[in-house]
N, C-alpha and C positions, 0 to 999 in steps of 0.2 A: 641904760634906758632902751637904746636901738639895737642890743644884745634882746633882749625880753619878747619885745615888737617880733624880730625875726624869728625867733622860735616861736611864738604867737602863729606866724603866716604857714614857717612850715607845719605845723601843727592841725590850722586849716587844707593846707594842699594833701597828708595825709589822711584825712576824714574824708576828705573827697575821695580819693583812691579807693578807699574801704570802699565808698557808698560804688560803687564805679562796679565795683566784683564785689558786693553781692543787694544792694538792693534796702537791708534793711540786717534791723535787727534785734531777736529775742535777747527779752535780758531774763527770761527764764521760761525753761523749758519744760524741769519734770517739777510733776505735782512731788510734794512729800510726805503728801497725807491719804492720797491712794484716787484722789481725784481724777479725771482725765487731762491727758496733754495735750497741752493746745498744738498745733500742726498749721506753720507757718505756707502750703503747700496749701493745702486742701482749705484757705481762709485765701489763696487769692483767684484760685480756682469755681468756689464760691461766690467769690464777687462777679468771677465774669460770669456766673449763671444767674445773678441778684440780678444786673447790668442787663440783663437778654432782655425778663419780662415788659422790662416799659420799652420793649419797641411796639411801635402800631401797626408798623403792616402782618397784620395774626399767618400770610400766606409763607411768608419766606421764617416766618416763628415756629409754623410744627413742620417746614422741611428744615428746621434748621441750618437752613441757609441765606439767614441775616449778616450782614458785618460788626456784629458784636457776636454772631457764633462762631466763631473758630476761637481761636489758643489753644486752650485748657480743657476745651470743653466738643471739642470734635468731636461727632461720633459718636453724639447725644440722642434718642428719639424718642420725641417727648407722643408720652401717651394721649394729651386733654390739658388742653387751653379756652382758661373760662375768663366771658367777659359778663361779670354783673355790669347791666345796663341803670339799674336805677340807682344802685350805687357808686356807678362809678369806678368800679375794683376787677386786678386783672390777675392772674395766677397762671400757672402755667405745672404742669406733674409731669417728668418722663424720666425716661431709665438712662443713667451714664454707666457698661458697661466698665470702663477702666476702673471705677470706685466701686461698682459690686454694689448699686441704691440708686434707689428711690429718690430722686431732686423733688425739691414741691419749693415753690416761687414763688415768692408772694410781691405785688406793685407797691412803693410806697405813695404817700402825696407829689402831686407832678409838682415841679419846681415856683412853678406861676402861681399858686397858691401857698406856699408857702409859709409869707410874714401871717400870712388870715388865719394861720392854721394853729401857727406858732403862741401866737396869741392868746388864740382858744386854749392852748395847752395851759397857758399860767393861769387858770382862771376853774380847773377843772375840779370835780370833788370827787373821791371814791364814791362813787355812788349803784352799787351791785355788790350783793352776796357772790362766789361762786358757789355751782351746789356740790351739796356733800363736803364742804371746809369750812370748816366753823373755826367760824372769827375772819375768815380771806375776802377782802372786798379786792373786786377791779374799777377800773374802767368800764362805762355802760359802751359808750360807741364802739372802743377798742375787742371788745368783748361783740359785741354789734356780728359787728364786721366780716368777722370768720362764724357765729353761727346763728344769725338769721337774718342772712342771705344765702343764695347760690353758690354758697360756694364751695359751702362745707361739708354738703350732699355731691360734687360732682364732683372733690379732692377725693374722698372718703371712696368714692367709686373705683375710679380712678386706678390707687393706685391696690385695689383686688384686683383691678385685671390686667396690670402690669405683677402682681404678684402673678399673677394666674397663667400670661404669657414669662413672663421670662425665671419663676422659680422662689418659694416663697419663705428663704433663704435670705431674699435681699436686703436687707439694710435700709435706712430710709433717713434721708438726708433733706430738713426742714431748712427754708434761707427765707428772708428778706427783708428789703430796705425801708424806716422808718418809720410810719406807720404798718407798710408791711417788714417789717423788723415784732413788730406786734403782734398779727396774723399771724404768723409763723409761731411764735411760744404758743400763741392758743390752741394751732393746730395741732404742734407736737404732742400737750396735754391729753389732748380728747381721742390721738394714738396712743399712747400709751393709757389713761383711766378710762376709755369707752370703747375702746377697738382691742383694746388685747397685747399691744406689738411691746416687742423689749427693743428691739434693736436701732435704735427713736436719736438721733445725732442732729442739733442747733446750734446756728451759726449766724444772728444777724449783720447787722450792719447801722447805724447811728441809730439803734431803738428807744423808740419815749421808753419812761415810765407805765409797766402797767398796773401796775397795784401793790400793798402796802406789806408789810413786814408778814405780817401771818400767810399769803398767798405764794413771795415769795423763799418760804422755808419748805413750804410743802413740793408750791414749783419745784428747785432743788431737791429734796428727796426723790422725785416721780418720773424728774430729763435732770442728770443728774451732766451728761454728757450734754453741755447747753456753755458758746460762746458766743461773749458780747463787743463786740468790735466798738472799737469810740474815735475816733480822727481828731485827739488836736481838741482845738477849741467847738467842735463841729455842739452847735446850739440846744437840739432839739433831745441828747439825751439824758440834760438838766431839767426835760420835762416832763409830763409835771412836774414845780417843784419838788424837791427831800427837804422838811424843818424834819435837822437832829432834834430838838427837842426836844420831838417831840412823834418819837419812831412809833410808836403803837399806831399810831393813828393817821402816818401821812403816808406818802409815796414812796415805796421803798423801791428797788431794784433785787433780783437773783440773780446771785455768778453767774457766772465767772463771766471779770468784764476783763480785756485784751484793750488797754490804751495806748494809741498809736501815737505819738507824743514828733512830730517834726523836729531835726534839727540842722537847724538853717545857719548861716554866716552868709552877712551882705543883705537879708532876707531870702535868698537861696536855698529851697531847698536843698539838704540833699540825700540823706533818708527820714525814716523813720525808726521809732525806737519803739519798739515793742512791747510791754509792760505786761505781764503776764497780772492780774491783780489779787489778791487775798478773798478768801470766803465768805468775806462777806456780803459780796455785790456792793455794799458802800462804801470801799477802799478808801480815802482819803486823798492818798497818796497818790492814788490815779489822776481818770481824768475831773474829783472834783476838787484838787489841789490844783483848779484855773475856771477860768470863769467860764459859761459856755455862750459866746457872744457870736463866735461865724454860721452865717448860712453854704459860706460855699465852702467850707470842709467836710460842712455834711453830704453834700453831694458829687464831694470825692473822696472813693477810700481804693487807697493799694494806685493811684493813679487812676482808676477807672472810675468815669462817670455815672452816678445813679443818675436819670432825672430821662427823660423823652424827650426823642428827634425834636415835636416840634412842640408852637407852645401853647398850642389846643389841651387841657389837658384831660379831653379822656378819644379823644380824634383814635378810631383805627379805621384796615383798612384788609377787604377780602378780596382774593384771586375768584375768580367765578371758579378756578382750573378745584377749591377747595371745598364743591358743595356739593359733594359723593359727603364731604366729614362732617361737615357744616348741620347743624341742627339750630333752633332759638323755642323759647320756653316762652308762653303763654303772655310774657312780660318784655319780650321780645330781647332778653339774654343771648345771649351766642355762644357756643360750645362748637369746640372742631375735639371730635374723639376718633382716633383709634384705636380700635378692636383689637390688630394684631398687629405681633410685629410686622414693617412694611422691609419690602423687599424689590417697590418698584419706585425707579426714579420721578419725582415730580416737578414739573417743569412749572416755573415761578415766573417769566417773565414776562407772560402774556400781560400785552397791555390793557385789558378788559378787568379792572377792578372795580369791586365797590367800595363806596367810602361812606362812613358814616362820620359824620362831623360834628353831631346834634345828641352827641350822649351829654 
């Protein structure tokens, strides 16, 4: 028995050393059926872009000098920031030259209101027919957050400006966390169906279900280069609930899920094992194999925090130096817009900033 314990201890040390050498394991990298291949490095990059959209200082976000605007995202050029005050939504559009891509990122629900939001999702019914897709039903709230707010027209216009300034050949990568992931999926579908875009890729983090099986089938055909990352026991991807006895009448994820299961010893997480799941969207061997009970797993992906820096849900700060880029519409929604690639350096350390805390 003592010899067995010693071997277990040595195996634990070996696992720990492996975790320091690469930090993550991917169980399946190649697709056997022609599906897009999951890229771990791209996932780490996009989770950083997704984290940045939670920044409340719009001046630092616009100039890409915020504390989260580092690492794999250096050199990013913001084209547009959208803050829909009326519905408490935030997104940005910009160009990542190293990826030869336009990045569109959507903010999710802030952490202090997640418990109430999660409770509501338990009871949400499929309540909207997706236009021109027979039998496809979706969540009205998620659909409306993208389609029926100031977000959609501002995002689409910014994409056109980005292509005009940087080249029409740019790919488009859409990302988001939590409810922002749901908005990202509707945005990507919109770009393909209504805007005629062809090179659209989606990678979301902790995204809830947004539609039924018919919608998932349409979506997977139209936006095949999609990966939904789910961290271990994250509660949100389990919502609204999936009832396997009624597959056509219930919410249903679209593919492809990548489940990041934590490997831990003595409650110390050594690394996450990334499993690329099957093409059904509801692989029973992935996140559905465990109970979705964790809010903390929802708020951290690959060690990156996906939440606001303050407890206020929609608190934002805008520096006076942003006046030439800033505009408001009749409902008080805020936009920071860049029309051409910037050559100037904008000072963001100015003490004169406007705080809007009553959104």
